N, C-alpha and C positions, 0 to 999 in steps of 0.2 A: 230422502229427496226423491221426487218423482223423475220420470224420464222426459221432462220438458225439453224442448229444442233450444239449445244455446248456440247462437251464432257469434263467432269471434271475428270482429271486423278489424283488418290491418291495412291501413294505407301504406303504399310503398312508392319510393322513388330512389333508385340506385341501391337496392338492398339485396341483390342477387346472391351474395355470399351467405346472408343470414337466413334465407327462407328455408332451405332443407332442414337445418337444425331446429328452426322454430317449429316447423310442422311436426318433426319427430317428437319434440318435447310436449307440444300441445296434445297430440294423439296419445302420448304415453300417460296422460292424466287419467285416461280411462273413463271420462265423463260420458255417460250414455246420452245420445241425442246432440252431441257437440259437433258443429261444423265450423269450417274456417273460410273466411272470405278475404281475398286480397283485392285491393282496389289500386291498380297500378296506373301511373301517369306517364305511360310511354317511356319508361326509364331507358336511357341510352346504354346502360350496362347489361341489358338483357334480362332484367328482373321479370318482365312480363312472360318471357319464354320459360324461365325457371318455374314461375307460378303455374303456367299451363302444363308443364311436365309433371308437377306435383299433383295437379288436378287429375291427370290421366292415371297416375299411380294410385290415387285415393279417390276413386269415383264416388260421388255423393257425399264425400267428407270435406273436400277442398274445392272451392269455387274461385273464379277470377272475373273481375270486371276490368276491362281495358278502357282507358280514356285517352283521347288523342294527344294530350300534352300535359305539361305541368300546370294544373288548374287550381292547386291550393289544397291545404290540409282540411279546411272546413268543408269544402264541397266534396272532398273525398269521403269524409265521414258521413255526410248527408246522403251521398249515393249509396254508401254501404248500409246505412240505417234503413233506407227505403228498400233496398234489396232484401235485407234480413226480415223486415216486416212483411214484404210480399211473399217470402218463402215460409211464413208462418212461425217465425222465431218467437218464443215465449220470453227469452232473455237475450240481451245483446251486450256483448263485451267489446269494449274498444281498447286497443293497445298499440304500442309502437312495435316496429319490426326489429329493432336494434338491441333487444335484450335489456334495455333500461327498465323495462317492465318484465319481471320474471313470470313465466307461465305458472309457476308453482302456486301463485296466489289465487288462481281462478277458481279452484274448488272452494276456497274460503269465501270468495265473493258470492258464488252461487248459493252457498248455504246462508250467508248473511242477508241476501236480498229477499229471503222469505219474510223478513220483518221490516223491510223498508222499500222505498221506491227506486232508489239508485244507491249503489255502493261505490265509494270513492277510495281508490288506492292512494293513501295520503302519506306524504313525506314529513308532515308537520304536526301530526298528533303524537302522543306519547308512544314510543316504540318505533316511530318512523325514522328513517335515516337517509342521508345523502351520501353519495360516493365520497370517501375520505380523500380522494385525489383532487377534489374541487379546491380552487383557490379561495381565500377568504372573501375576495371581491365577488366572485361568482356566487358564493353562498349568500352573501349579504344581499345582492340584487334579487336572487330568487326569494329569499325570506321577505324582503321589503315588498316585492310585488304581490306575494301571496298573503302575508300576514298583516300588512299595513295598507298599501295603496288600494287594491281592488276591494278589500273588505270595508275600508273607510268610505270610498266613493259609492259603492253599491249596497252597503249594509249587509254583507254576507256573513253568515255564521260559520260556514265551512272554513277549515284551517288551510286547506290546499285548493285554492280557487282556480289554479291553472293545471290541475291534475289531468293527465291524458289517459289514465288507466282506470276504467270504470265498468260497472255492470248495470245495465238499465232494464227495468221492467218494460215490456211491450207497451203497456198502458201509459207509462210515464212519457215515452217518446211520442205516443199518439196525442196525449194531452198537451204536451209542450207545443206541438204543431210545428213540424220540421220546416214547413214552407215559409215560416216567418223568421227563421234563423238566417242571418245575412253574413256573419263574420266568415272570412275565408282563410285567415292565418291562424297563428296560435291563440289569438284572442277568441277563437271559436270556443275554446274550453271555458273561458270566462262567461261568454254569453249563455252557454248551456247551464253553467252553475247558477247564474243569475235567474234564468227562467225557472229552473228547478225550485229555487227557494221562493221566488216571488209568487209562483203559482201554488205554493203550499205543499209540495211533494216532500216526503220524508227521505232524508239522506243519512247514511252512516259512513264513517270514515274508518278504514282498516289500515293500520300502519304497514308500510312497505319499505323495503330497502331499494333506493333508486340508484342503479348502477350506471356509470358512464357507458356509452355504446361500445360494444366489443370490436366492431369492424366499421370502417368508414368514418366520415366526418359529420359532426353535428350540423343540423340545418337551422339551429337557433342562433342567428346572427344579431349583432347590436341593432341594425335597422329594424329587424323583426320585433325586437323587444320594445323599441321606441314606438313603433306603430301600434303594438298591443296596448301600451300605456295610454296613448291618445284615444284609441277607439273605445276604451272603457267608458268614457263619458258619453259616447254615442249610444252605447248599449243602454245606459240608464235612461236616456231621453226616448229612445226608440220604443222601449217596452214599458213606459210609464203607466200605460193603461192595459197591460196584458191580462188576459183571462184565459182559462183553460180552453183548449179546442175541443169541440165535440168529436168523439171517437167515431171514425167513419169506416174503419177497416173491420 
C-alpha cells in the first residue's frame, strides 16, 4: 500500500471522555499518511476543548472543526468531507466517536478500497455481528430497516444501508457531488448509500462487530428512527434523475 493521505472524519457531540483513547488507538495503527478530523458541534461537555488539546499534542495529525451548535450528523459529515478533500485526502474514513466502530478495521478498509470505490463496515454480511446485549426488538428494528425497508424502497444491493463506518475514495465523493446531499440526520447514511449505487460506484462490504457505545448515551432515539423511515421516500424522489458530478477539484 502506498502512502496516500487518509483522513478519518469523526463528528462529535458530548464525546469528551472518548476522544483521548480514540486518538491513541487510531495513531497506534501506524498508517502512514493518516490524519484525524473532529467536527464538533459546540458540545457542552467540553469535547471541543479536548479535541483542541489533542490537536496541539499531535500537530499535523489531529485537526478540529468547530461549529456553533448542534447542526446535525449529516452536515457534520459533509463539513468533514469537504475539509478532507480540501486538504488533499486520497481516502476518507467516516466513523463514530463512541467505539461502536473499532479503529482496528481501518487498515482492512484501506486495503480493500484498492479494488472498489467505497468500503462499507457491515453488520449484516456473513461474519458481521451486533452487540449481543441488544434486545430482540432493537435487533429486529435494525435488521428490518437495513435488510427490508430501505432496500425494498430504494432497490439497494448493500446489506447494511445505514452503516456509518465507511472508507471513501476521493473520486467517489467528488462524483457523488456533496452539494446535492440534503439529509441531516441518520438518514444521511441512506442517502449516501443510494447515490453510491445509483451512480454506479463499486462498493464492498467488510464484516464488522458493532459494539454498543462504551461511554455516554446513544443519540439514536425513536423519533430519529421514524424520521429516517419517512425521509427514505424523499431520497428516492429527489435523486430520480441523478448523474455523476463533474470532478472539479
